[in-house]
N, CA, C and O of each residue as an XYZ file, in Angstrom:
632
protein
N      99.223    194.864    -44.156
C      99.264    193.968    -43.172
C      98.306    194.446    -41.814
O      98.176    195.633    -41.514
N      97.788    193.546    -41.200
C      96.854    193.711    -40.119
C      98.012    194.041    -38.964
O      99.170    193.629    -39.043
N      97.454    194.913    -37.805
C      98.412    195.259    -36.865
C      99.085    193.876    -36.147
O     100.229    193.870    -35.692
N      98.288    192.850    -36.127
C      98.835    191.753    -35.328
C     100.090    191.282    -36.188
O     101.149    191.011    -35.622
N      99.941    191.188    -37.625
C     100.881    190.809    -38.404
C     102.145    191.620    -38.367
O     103.253    191.123    -38.565
N     101.940    192.842    -38.115
C     103.165    193.838    -38.000
C     103.851    193.624    -36.782
O     105.079    193.703    -36.751
N     103.147    193.346    -35.721
C     103.757    192.998    -34.403
C     104.565    191.623    -34.476
O     105.677    191.533    -33.955
N     104.038    190.692    -35.060
C     104.567    189.433    -35.076
C     106.011    189.573    -36.020
O     107.078    189.083    -35.649
N     105.857    190.244    -37.157
C     107.038    190.430    -38.016
C     108.078    191.189    -37.205
O     109.244    190.794    -37.172
N     107.659    192.302    -36.534
C     108.735    193.011    -35.940
C     109.461    192.241    -34.682
O     110.632    192.439    -34.356
N     108.677    191.447    -34.117
C     109.313    190.583    -33.038
C     110.125    189.541    -33.669
O     111.155    189.186    -33.096
N     109.763    188.975    -34.854
C     110.511    188.118    -35.550
C     112.017    188.626    -35.955
O     113.089    188.083    -35.685
N     111.784    189.764    -36.644
C     112.904    190.507    -36.989
C     113.935    190.778    -35.926
O     115.138    190.669    -36.163
N     113.416    191.161    -34.656
C     114.252    191.472    -33.672
C     115.003    190.186    -33.163
O     116.206    190.151    -32.904
N     114.195    189.220    -33.063
C     114.885    187.777    -32.688
C     115.986    187.328    -33.533
O     117.055    186.842    -33.163
N     115.524    187.586    -34.871
C     116.778    187.125    -35.788
C     117.790    188.035    -35.772
O     118.858    187.524    -36.109
N     117.851    189.140    -35.518
C     118.851    190.142    -35.474
C     119.616    189.828    -34.185
O     120.845    189.774    -34.240
N     119.081    189.651    -33.220
C     119.792    189.614    -31.849
C     120.156    188.121    -31.429
O     121.195    187.892    -30.810
N     119.307    187.164    -31.769
C     119.613    185.817    -31.086
C     119.897    184.714    -32.174
O     120.594    183.754    -31.847
N     119.415    184.798    -33.393
C     119.437    183.784    -34.161
C     120.921    183.504    -34.854
O     121.584    184.440    -35.301
N     121.322    182.299    -34.894
C     122.650    181.814    -35.432
C     122.293    180.885    -36.626
O     121.323    180.134    -36.522
N     123.067    180.914    -37.787
C     122.722    180.107    -38.887
C     122.726    178.596    -38.516
O     122.000    177.874    -39.201
N     123.375    178.089    -37.625
C     123.315    176.666    -37.189
C     121.913    176.164    -36.828
O     121.579    174.981    -36.869
N     121.175    177.127    -36.490
C     119.776    176.895    -35.965
C     118.781    176.937    -37.085
O     118.530    177.984    -37.681
N     118.202    175.756    -37.373
C     117.247    175.677    -38.620
C     115.878    176.170    -38.317
O     115.023    176.079    -39.198
N     115.629    176.607    -37.335
C     114.206    176.967    -36.993
C     113.819    178.250    -37.781
O     112.683    178.353    -38.246
N     114.699    179.179    -37.930
C     114.257    180.470    -38.713
C     113.845    180.168    -40.132
O     112.882    180.713    -40.672
N     114.667    179.221    -40.742
C     114.323    178.773    -42.107
C     112.736    178.279    -42.198
O     111.886    178.686    -42.990
N     112.600    177.343    -41.219
C     111.190    176.669    -41.134
C     110.048    177.888    -41.087
O     109.107    178.006    -41.871
N     110.362    178.731    -40.007
C     109.274    179.882    -39.784
C     109.174    180.795    -40.994
O     108.055    181.120    -41.392
N     110.154    181.183    -41.541
C     110.244    182.078    -42.669
C     109.667    181.386    -43.960
O     109.110    182.088    -44.803
N     109.771    180.203    -44.112
C     109.363    179.571    -45.243
C     107.744    179.381    -45.096
O     107.018    179.305    -46.087
N     107.306    179.319    -43.892
C     105.777    179.235    -43.518
C     105.256    180.702    -43.821
O     104.273    180.936    -44.525
N     105.959    181.559    -43.265
C     105.412    182.991    -43.335
C     105.378    183.568    -44.805
O     104.637    184.499    -45.121
N     106.177    182.984    -45.610
C     106.421    183.441    -47.104
C     105.098    183.337    -47.749
O     104.748    184.138    -48.615
N     104.254    182.227    -47.286
C     103.004    182.209    -47.959
C     102.097    183.263    -47.613
O     101.208    183.570    -48.408
N     102.225    183.861    -46.497
C     101.380    185.043    -46.024
C     101.845    186.320    -46.550
O     101.061    187.127    -47.049
N     103.002    186.511    -46.460
C     103.640    187.870    -46.801
C     105.146    187.571    -47.414
O     106.154    187.526    -46.709
N     105.132    187.394    -48.696
C     106.412    187.181    -49.412
C     107.236    188.363    -49.314
O     108.433    188.283    -49.037
N     106.647    189.449    -49.527
C     107.589    190.718    -49.468
C     108.199    191.080    -48.247
O     109.346    191.526    -48.212
N     107.418    190.896    -47.126
C     108.171    191.103    -45.842
C     109.289    189.985    -45.574
O     110.414    190.278    -45.170
N     108.941    188.904    -45.793
C     109.903    187.821    -45.722
C     111.060    188.051    -46.375
O     112.147    187.848    -45.835
N     110.919    188.559    -47.772
C     112.120    188.816    -48.592
C     112.899    190.010    -47.957
O     114.124    190.031    -48.080
N     112.340    190.867    -47.377
C     113.045    191.947    -46.637
C     113.986    191.426    -45.535
O     115.152    191.793    -45.389
N     113.293    190.469    -44.734
C     114.076    189.959    -43.607
C     115.220    189.089    -44.232
O     116.339    189.075    -43.720
N     114.959    188.473    -45.182
C     116.008    187.601    -45.837
C     117.166    188.524    -46.213
O     118.328    188.257    -45.906
N     116.812    189.608    -46.883
C     117.850    190.564    -47.415
C     118.609    191.280    -46.277
O     119.826    191.462    -46.313
N     117.839    191.658    -45.305
C     118.266    192.611    -44.414
C     119.017    191.864    -43.139
O     119.932    192.415    -42.526
N     118.577    190.691    -42.851
C     119.164    190.015    -41.692
C     119.710    188.789    -41.930
O     120.838    188.550    -41.498
N     118.933    187.756    -42.709
C     119.357    186.423    -42.949
C     120.725    186.191    -43.862
O     121.682    185.493    -43.526
N     120.591    186.921    -45.060
C     121.659    186.720    -45.926
C     122.887    187.403    -45.153
O     123.827    186.626    -44.987
N     123.047    188.518    -44.717
C     124.167    189.065    -44.105
C     124.655    188.022    -42.964
O     125.864    187.825    -42.852
N     123.921    187.483    -42.281
C     124.335    186.524    -41.220
C     124.954    185.257    -41.805
O     125.992    184.766    -41.361
N     124.240    184.741    -42.855
C     124.858    183.681    -43.578
C     126.221    183.945    -44.322
O     127.072    183.061    -44.429
N     126.378    185.212    -44.828
C     127.620    185.579    -45.438
C     128.721    185.561    -44.326
O     129.815    185.035    -44.532
N     128.401    186.132    -43.186
C     129.595    186.176    -42.022
C     129.824    184.695    -41.646
O     130.965    184.274    -41.454
N     128.709    183.894    -41.539
C     128.913    182.381    -41.166
C     129.845    181.678    -42.136
O     130.823    181.016    -41.788
N     129.426    181.895    -43.463
C     130.448    181.392    -44.551
C     131.865    181.744    -44.463
O     132.776    180.951    -44.699
N     132.010    182.918    -44.126
C     133.367    183.500    -43.981
C     134.272    182.832    -42.973
O     135.494    182.779    -43.111
N     133.541    182.273    -41.851
C     134.316    181.765    -40.848
C     134.451    180.215    -41.072
O     135.201    179.555    -40.352
N     133.734    179.659    -42.054
C     134.017    178.286    -42.259
C     135.334    177.863    -42.726
O     135.813    178.324    -43.762
N     135.939    177.000    -41.999
C     137.406    176.620    -42.465
C     137.492    175.848    -43.824
O     136.720    174.901    -43.977
N     138.289    176.144    -44.732
C     138.284    175.432    -45.834
C     139.748    174.577    -45.829
O     140.828    175.140    -45.649
N     139.631    173.439    -46.008
C     141.064    172.664    -46.083
C     140.751    171.176    -46.795
O     139.617    170.706    -46.890
N     141.729    170.656    -47.179
C     141.563    169.224    -47.843
C     140.731    168.303    -46.926
O     139.958    167.474    -47.407
N     140.894    168.454    -45.644
C     140.186    167.543    -44.542
C     138.940    168.267    -43.995
O     138.430    167.790    -42.982
N     138.411    169.329    -44.534
C     137.395    169.873    -43.720
C     135.972    169.009    -43.560
O     135.600    168.088    -44.287
N     135.394    169.482    -42.584
C     133.987    168.881    -42.326
C     132.916    169.973    -42.926
O     132.847    171.150    -42.573
N     132.169    169.384    -43.821
C     131.267    170.335    -44.460
C     130.044    170.558    -43.812
O     129.184    171.238    -44.373
N     129.835    170.020    -42.577
C     128.521    170.141    -41.791
C     128.166    171.553    -41.613
O     126.978    171.875    -41.645
N     129.088    172.422    -41.428
C     128.829    173.973    -41.328
C     128.213    174.600    -42.656
O     127.360    175.487    -42.688
N     128.786    173.993    -43.709
C     128.336    174.521    -45.049
C     126.776    174.170    -45.127
O     125.961    175.015    -45.500
N     126.439    172.971    -44.782
C     125.120    172.628    -44.812
C     124.111    173.469    -44.122
O     122.949    173.452    -44.529
N     124.486    174.262    -43.030
C     123.684    175.084    -42.433
C     123.193    176.253    -43.440
O     122.069    176.754    -43.433
N     124.205    176.570    -44.260
C     123.927    177.765    -45.231
C     123.105    176.991    -46.418
O     122.093    177.559    -46.829
N     123.400    175.971    -46.888
C     122.808    175.459    -48.028
C     121.351    174.927    -47.775
O     120.569    174.667    -48.690
N     121.066    174.791    -46.441
C     119.796    174.373    -45.933
C     118.723    175.546    -46.380
O     117.521    175.283    -46.437
N     119.140    176.612    -46.634
C     118.257    177.894    -46.840
C     117.775    177.762    -48.349
O     116.996    178.619    -48.764
N     118.177    176.776    -49.167
C     117.763    176.582    -50.619
C     116.363    176.301    -50.444
O     115.955    175.547    -49.561
N     115.465    177.013    -51.437
C     114.088    176.976    -51.406
C     113.472    178.140    -50.565
O     112.271    178.389    -50.666
N     114.236    178.808    -49.788
C     113.833    180.023    -49.227
C     114.540    181.144    -49.747
O     113.957    182.178    -50.075
N     115.741    180.989    -49.834
C     116.682    181.957    -50.631
C     116.865    181.328    -52.110
O     117.188    180.150    -52.262
N     116.656    182.121    -53.076
C     116.854    181.624    -54.403
C     118.243    181.084    -54.734
O     119.215    181.595    -54.178
N     118.384    180.190    -55.513
C     119.651    179.588    -56.103
C     120.671    180.614    -56.397
O     121.841    180.450    -56.050
N     120.233    181.755    -57.078
C     121.329    182.559    -57.644
C     121.771    183.480    -56.428
O     122.896    183.976    -56.383
N     120.849    183.668    -55.484
C     121.475    184.367    -54.115
C     122.328    183.425    -53.447
O     123.408    183.871    -53.060
N     122.091    182.307    -53.246
C     122.951    181.441    -52.585
C     124.260    181.184    -53.258
O     125.306    181.232    -52.610
N     124.239    180.905    -54.572
C     125.340    180.974    -55.361
C     126.462    182.182    -55.383
O     127.681    182.074    -55.516
N     125.681    183.342    -55.215
C     126.374    184.551    -55.024
C     127.022    184.589    -53.648
O     128.147    185.079    -53.559
N     126.438    184.135    -52.619
C     126.925    184.093    -51.392
C     128.214    183.186    -51.336
O     129.235    183.550    -50.752
N     128.090    181.967    -51.993
C     129.197    180.999    -51.998
C     130.469    181.790    -52.884
O     131.630    181.715    -52.482
N     130.174    182.399    -53.886
C     130.957    183.007    -54.850
C     131.788    184.190    -54.150
O     132.921    184.501    -54.519
N     131.133    184.782    -53.151
C     131.855    185.924    -52.464
C     132.524    185.602    -51.215
O     133.544    186.176    -50.835
N     131.898    184.623    -50.551
C     132.267    184.321    -49.149
C     133.008    182.928    -48.908
O     133.491    182.695    -47.800
N     133.094    182.027    -49.924
C     133.601    180.784    -49.667
C     134.632    180.451    -50.823
O     135.808    180.173    -50.583
N     134.091    180.502    -52.096
C     134.921    179.947    -53.280
C     136.097    180.513    -53.373
O     137.052    179.758    -53.556
N     136.316    181.818    -53.285
C     137.741    182.231    -53.390
C     138.988    181.750    -52.318
O     140.205    181.781    -52.506
N     138.331    181.362    -51.304
C     139.178    180.640    -50.138
C     139.430    179.157    -50.631
O     140.533    178.612    -50.605
N     138.419    178.659    -51.021
C     138.292    177.377    -51.566
C     139.427    177.126    -52.750
O     140.209    176.177    -52.782
N     139.347    178.010    -53.544
C     140.388    177.981    -54.602
C     141.827    178.252    -54.258
O     142.797    177.715    -54.791
N     141.843    179.067    -53.391
C     143.202    179.314    -52.689
C     143.742    178.122    -52.012
O     144.926    177.814    -52.144
N     142.876    177.402    -51.253
C     143.280    176.183    -50.645
C     143.858    175.087    -51.708
O     144.863    174.389    -51.569
N     142.997    175.126    -52.747
C     143.325    174.089    -53.894
C     144.789    174.459    -54.405
O     145.686    173.628    -54.542
N     144.907    175.864    -54.674
C     146.294    176.173    -55.174
C     147.409    175.872    -54.435
O     148.438    175.413    -54.931
N     147.216    176.161    -53.005
C     148.291    175.925    -52.110
C     148.508    174.421    -51.946
O     149.633    173.964    -51.746
N     147.492    173.713    -52.028
C     147.578    172.038    -51.965
C     148.320    171.508    -53.068
O     149.165    170.631    -52.887
N     148.033    172.035    -54.331
C     148.665    171.707    -55.514
C     150.139    172.018    -55.421
O     150.961    171.180    -55.789
N     150.474    173.097    -54.981
C     151.891    173.588    -54.899
C     152.745    172.673    -54.110
O     153.955    172.570    -54.311
N     152.058    171.972    -53.156
C     152.971    170.882    -52.447
C     152.975    169.480    -53.030
O     153.118    168.509    -52.288
N     152.817    169.347    -54.378
C     152.810    168.109    -55.028
C     152.114    166.987    -54.380
O     152.701    165.944    -54.092
N     150.730    167.215    -54.124
C     149.966    166.128    -53.214
C     149.696    164.875    -54.248
O     150.100    164.807    -55.409
N     148.986    163.995    -53.607
C     148.451    162.894    -54.104
C     147.345    163.156    -55.062
O     146.238    163.269    -54.534
N     147.395    163.268    -56.240
C     146.411    163.759    -57.207
C     145.045    163.077    -57.159
O     144.015    163.627    -57.550
N     145.102    161.843    -56.653
C     143.908    161.063    -56.442
C     143.075    161.613    -55.099
O     141.850    161.511    -55.035
N     143.803    162.149    -54.137
C     143.216    162.821    -53.082
C     142.587    164.148    -53.629
O     141.430    164.418    -53.307
N     143.246    164.923    -54.382
C     142.755    166.196    -54.932
C     141.504    165.990    -55.789
O     140.524    166.731    -55.711
N     141.598    164.909    -56.636
C     140.304    164.552    -57.426
C     139.228    164.186    -56.510
O     138.122    164.692    -56.701
N     139.386    163.459    -55.641
C     138.364    163.116    -54.476
C     137.736    164.281    -53.978
O     136.522    164.465    -54.068
N     138.683    165.228    -53.354
C     138.119    166.393    -52.761
C     137.301    167.226    -53.688
O     136.210    167.664    -53.324
N     137.800    167.463    -54.895
C     137.158    168.332    -55.918
C     135.693    167.543    -56.221
O     134.661    168.213    -56.237
N     135.659    166.255    -56.431
C     134.520    165.701    -56.684
C     133.544    165.562    -55.593
O     132.340    165.487    -55.838
N     134.065    165.522    -54.275
C     133.245    165.680    -53.155
C     132.420    166.996    -53.201
O     131.194    167.061    -53.103
N     133.280    168.037    -53.364
C     132.569    169.394    -53.509
C     131.642    169.509    -54.680
O     130.594    170.149    -54.598
N     132.013    168.906    -55.743
C     131.205    168.996    -56.965
C     129.717    168.255    -56.662
O     128.637    168.770    -56.951
N     129.875    167.046    -56.072
C     128.621    166.209    -55.732
C     127.857    166.994    -54.781
O     126.643    167.109    -54.949
N     128.443    167.552    -53.791
C     127.679    168.567    -52.766
C     126.805    169.388    -53.601
O     125.578    169.293    -53.552
N     127.445    170.213    -54.384
C     126.800    171.436    -55.094
C     125.810    170.792    -56.005
O     124.682    171.283    -55.984
N     126.044    169.702    -56.863
C     125.016    169.068    -57.619
C     123.743    168.570    -56.837
O     122.606    168.605    -57.307
N     124.097    168.068    -55.495
C     123.076    167.488    -54.725
C     122.079    168.541    -54.234
O     120.872    168.311    -54.165
N     122.622    169.670    -53.906
C     121.699    170.865    -53.567
C     121.177    171.622    -54.708
O     120.463    172.591    -54.450
N     121.393    171.366    -55.775
C     120.806    171.983    -56.967
C     121.407    173.424    -57.405
O     120.749    174.313    -57.944
N     122.620    173.478    -57.110
C     123.359    174.825    -57.454
C     124.448    174.597    -58.654
O     125.214    175.495    -59.002
N     124.432    173.402    -59.198
C     125.370    173.211    -60.228
C     125.168    174.074    -61.407
O     126.222    174.465    -61.909
N     124.152    174.444    -61.938
C     123.867    175.118    -63.115
C     123.963    176.709    -62.937
O     123.713    177.466    -63.875
N     124.330    177.145    -61.709
C     124.341    178.527    -61.425
C     125.793    178.948    -62.021
O     126.830    178.318    -61.811
N     125.664    180.261    -62.890
C     126.960    180.682    -63.570
C     127.992    180.857    -62.612
O     129.118    180.417    -62.843
N     127.665    181.582    -61.339
C     128.996    181.710    -60.400
C     129.576    180.433    -60.035
O     130.800    180.331    -59.958
N     128.758    179.379    -59.787
C     129.359    178.127    -59.391
C     130.118    177.444    -60.538
O     131.138    176.788    -60.322
N     129.615    177.607    -61.720
C     130.274    177.035    -62.818
C     131.682    177.673    -63.016
O     132.678    177.003    -63.289
N     131.681    178.983    -62.860
C     132.832    179.668    -62.949
C     133.941    179.320    -61.953
O     135.107    179.207    -62.330
N     133.570    179.152    -60.674
C     134.597    178.666    -59.756
C     135.066    177.277    -59.858
O     136.235    176.991    -59.594
N     134.217    176.416    -60.224
C     134.513    174.949    -60.513
C     135.408    174.884    -61.790
O     136.358    174.110    -61.906
N     134.995    175.796    -62.752
C     136.000    175.722    -64.014
C     137.346    176.335    -63.638
O     138.372    175.859    -64.125
N     137.390    177.301    -62.852
C     138.777    177.844    -62.436
C     139.467    176.655    -61.812
O     140.628    176.437    -62.158
N     138.893    175.871    -60.942
C     139.486    174.759    -60.194
C     139.986    173.747    -61.090
O     141.045    173.162    -60.863
N     139.226    173.502    -62.156
C     139.718    172.504    -63.181
C     140.931    173.000    -63.816
O     141.876    172.238    -64.021
N     140.967    174.357    -64.174
C     142.200    174.938    -64.845
C     143.389    174.792    -63.971
O     144.451    174.347    -64.408
N     143.220    175.162    -62.737
C     144.222    175.062    -61.723
C     144.767    173.646    -61.659
O     145.974    173.414    -61.579
N     143.847    172.729    -61.698
C     144.424    171.270    -61.450
C     145.134    170.904    -62.719
O     146.204    170.295    -62.696
N     144.482    171.310    -63.931
C     145.103    170.966    -65.151
C     146.573    171.437    -65.340
O     147.481    170.742    -65.795
N     146.666    172.708    -64.927
C     147.990    173.405    -64.835
C     148.923    172.615    -64.008
O     150.030    172.303    -64.446
N     148.504    172.263    -62.777
C     149.279    171.488    -61.831
C     149.753    170.201    -62.432
O     150.948    169.912    -62.364
N     148.940    169.458    -62.981
C     149.232    168.185    -63.691
C     150.296    168.363    -64.797
O     151.249    167.587    -64.882
N     150.130    169.326    -65.581
C     151.154    169.579    -66.763
C     152.495    170.020    -66.042
O     153.576    169.525    -66.360
N     152.357    171.010    -65.021
C     153.695    171.242    -64.335
C     154.425    170.237    -63.745
O     155.650    170.290    -63.638
N     153.577    169.098    -63.258
C     154.242    167.961    -62.594
C     154.920    167.037    -63.607
O     155.686    166.119    -63.316
N     154.511    167.426    -64.920
C     155.083    166.604    -66.043
C     154.525    165.131    -66.080
O     155.327    164.232    -66.333
N     153.208    164.826    -65.847
C     152.709    163.517    -65.722
C     152.213    163.056    -66.939
O     151.734    161.925    -67.021
């Protein structure tokens, strides 16, 4: 890299570490553009700064049958800059375990199964919409959710 590029990247790295929040889409646009110039450096920034911040952000997103998924879109917006398998891994480690726990709890309270179905399909449609449905980690969690729902229906003797 030329010295001017090193200066730019160092300043960008500092700003991302100290000031950037995942709800701000600016960093994605900038990094996507810079990827053309220096994919290796952008990859390092993604691994070192962006992905850990997205992980912490995901861990704070509330999961409930009535949740607003707007905050999840702040993470899914990174698709195309962060590869699908890395995004699926983030979801698998920082969101889906809580998602499945909420489903388990909800089903233990004998809920309206049409509401449960609608909730599940809403999540599935979102994941399909953003292109993560084929990822093995995603398939795993949705498969577990289907098993939990099936067991709940059998236990309710419907």
